[in-house]
ZAVO-123019 format. One record per residue (C-alpha): x, y, z. Coordinates in steps of 0.25 Angstrom, whole numbers, padded with zeros to 4 digits, always signed. Example, Ala and Ser with C-alpha at 12.3 -4.5 7.8 and 13.67 -1.06 7.14 Angstrom:
2
+0049-0018+0031;+0055-0004+0029;
This chain:
253
-0349-0162-0397;-0363-0157-0397;-0375-0164-0403;-0388-0158-0405;-0401-0166-0409;-0409-0157-0419;-0420-0167-0423;-0420-0182-0427;-0406-0186-0431;-0402-0172-0434;-0390-0168-0425;-0381-0156-0424;-0367-0162-0419;-0356-0152-0415;-0343-0160-0415;-0329-0156-0415;-0333-0142-0418;-0342-0145-0430;-0357-0145-0432;-0363-0157-0438;-0378-0159-0442;-0382-0173-0443;-0394-0178-0451;-0402-0165-0453;-0417-0166-0453;-0422-0152-0453;-0436-0152-0459;-0447-0144-0451;-0456-0152-0442;-0467-0160-0449;-0462-0156-0464;-0458-0171-0468;-0467-0183-0469;-0467-0194-0459;-0460-0206-0461;-0470-0217-0466;-0473-0230-0460;-0469-0225-0446;-0475-0218-0433;-0481-0204-0434;-0483-0204-0449;-0493-0193-0446;-0482-0184-0442;-0473-0177-0452;-0457-0176-0449;-0450-0171-0443;-0458-0172-0430;-0451-0161-0423;-0445-0148-0427;-0430-0144-0427;-0426-0139-0413;-0416-0128-0419;-0417-0121-0432;-0411-0127-0445;-0402-0115-0446;-0396-0118-0432;-0394-0133-0437;-0387-0130-0450;-0379-0118-0446;-0364-0120-0445;-0364-0134-0449;-0351-0141-0452;-0357-0154-0457;-0369-0163-0459;-0370-0178-0457;-0382-0185-0464;-0383-0199-0460;-0393-0203-0470;-0403-0196-0479;-0417-0200-0472;-0426-0188-0471;-0425-0186-0456;-0409-0185-0457;-0408-0177-0470;-0420-0169-0475;-0423-0158-0485;-0423-0147-0474;-0409-0151-0471;-0405-0151-0485;-0410-0137-0486;-0405-0131-0473;-0390-0136-0474;-0380-0128-0481;-0376-0135-0494;-0361-0134-0491;-0362-0141-0478;-0354-0154-0476;-0363-0166-0476;-0359-0180-0472;-0368-0192-0477;-0367-0207-0475;-0365-0211-0490;-0363-0206-0504;-0378-0208-0507;-0382-0199-0496;-0371-0189-0500;-0376-0188-0514;-0390-0185-0509;-0385-0174-0500;-0377-0168-0511;-0389-0168-0520;-0396-0159-0510;-0385-0149-0513;-0375-0152-0502;-0360-0150-0506;-0352-0156-0496;-0357-0171-0493;-0347-0182-0488;-0350-0196-0485;-0346-0200-0471;-0336-0211-0469;-0329-0218-0458;-0318-0207-0458;-0325-0194-0462;-0318-0182-0456;-0325-0169-0455;-0317-0157-0449;-0309-0166-0440;-0321-0174-0436;-0322-0189-0440;-0336-0193-0445;-0337-0208-0446;-0350-0214-0453;-0356-0225-0446;-0366-0236-0450;-0381-0236-0446;-0393-0245-0449;-0406-0237-0450;-0415-0248-0445;-0414-0263-0444;-0418-0274-0454;-0427-0271-0467;-0428-0256-0463;-0414-0254-0466;-0415-0254-0481;-0426-0243-0481;-0418-0235-0471;-0406-0234-0478;-0391-0231-0475;-0388-0222-0463;-0375-0218-0455;-0370-0212-0442;-0357-0205-0439;-0347-0205-0429;-0340-0191-0425;-0326-0191-0420;-0316-0180-0416;-0305-0179-0406;-0312-0168-0398;-0325-0175-0397;-0332-0188-0392;-0336-0197-0403;-0350-0196-0408;-0358-0206-0415;-0371-0202-0423;-0377-0215-0426;-0388-0211-0436;-0400-0218-0440;-0396-0232-0435;-0401-0243-0426;-0392-0250-0417;-0384-0261-0424;-0370-0266-0425;-0364-0255-0433;-0368-0245-0422;-0362-0253-0411;-0349-0254-0419;-0349-0239-0422;-0350-0236-0407;-0339-0247-0404;-0330-0241-0414;-0331-0226-0411;-0335-0226-0396;-0344-0214-0398;-0346-0206-0385;-0359-0199-0391;-0369-0207-0400;-0381-0201-0407;-0392-0212-0411;-0404-0210-0419;-0414-0216-0409;-0428-0213-0412;-0431-0228-0416;-0437-0223-0429;-0446-0234-0436;-0456-0236-0447;-0468-0245-0444;-0459-0257-0448;-0445-0260-0448;-0440-0256-0434;-0430-0245-0429;-0423-0236-0439;-0414-0230-0429;-0411-0233-0414;-0421-0237-0404;-0419-0237-0389;-0413-0250-0389;-0403-0246-0400;-0399-0234-0392;-0397-0243-0380;-0387-0252-0388;-0380-0239-0392;-0378-0236-0377;-0373-0250-0374;-0363-0249-0385;-0358-0235-0381;-0362-0234-0366;-0354-0222-0363;-0359-0214-0375;-0370-0203-0375;-0381-0207-0385;-0390-0197-0391;-0403-0202-0397;-0409-0193-0408;-0418-0196-0420;-0430-0196-0411;-0444-0191-0412;-0442-0183-0425;-0447-0191-0436;-0460-0199-0436;-0455-0213-0436;-0448-0211-0422;-0450-0223-0412;-0442-0220-0400;-0445-0207-0392;-0435-0199-0384;-0443-0202-0371;-0442-0216-0374;-0427-0216-0377;-0425-0208-0364;-0433-0218-0356;-0426-0230-0362;-0412-0224-0359;-0417-0221-0344;-0422-0236-0343;-0408-0241-0348;-0401-0231-0339;-0394-0224-0350;-0400-0211-0351;-0386-0204-0348;-0382-0210-0361;-0394-0209-0370;-0397-0194-0374;-0410-0191-0381;-0410-0177-0386;-0422-0169-0389;-0421-0161-0402;-0412-0149-0401;-0404-0155-0389;-0389-0155-0389;-0378-0163-0382;-0363-0159-0380;-0354-0171-0378;
């Protein structure tokens, strides 16, 4: 498999000969408003540009996975750029209907036994924050990829560390895990996605896995920098297991 970080949570995953695009956030730098009640409200989103062209991102796609419909995972630029006939997987029927309403013709809700071109796609649970913030943040999902020719991949999505993440790791034993690790926050309510300690818990649950942390430094409410996470991993002696890609970086496993 090959995983390329585009920006934020947007990934190109090449797995068992198929090209997947995950959580496309394709707007030009600075063209969207800042998230309110957060850091850097004087800076428009996205904070950074795309490292490759939209044409390269959307060309030859086999499928798209949209873990939820927040603007930084599914934006108007993505709706405009993606071919309307591309296969799209969503977390639930409500999201599927919203995607269909944008003109997309092949939208399917992920399940625990979804199969696409011989690849098993397993929807996983997530919690987009802790406590009261959860009601505002709404439902999210992750996905596990399985195929006989590949290692197991777990893309956790917008979730903090909690029991269901541990159970997913225990059940599926992924060799490669992608976490959204920017510790994004509003001024009140705490982490919306994983912070450094959460990522450490993921490593403890899967000590032999390679863990990629994405969703960093791309939207105004990020709270954990790449440098800080790399330093944290070095202090814990786990730098070989925690990969912190820059936008555009790719890894082959």
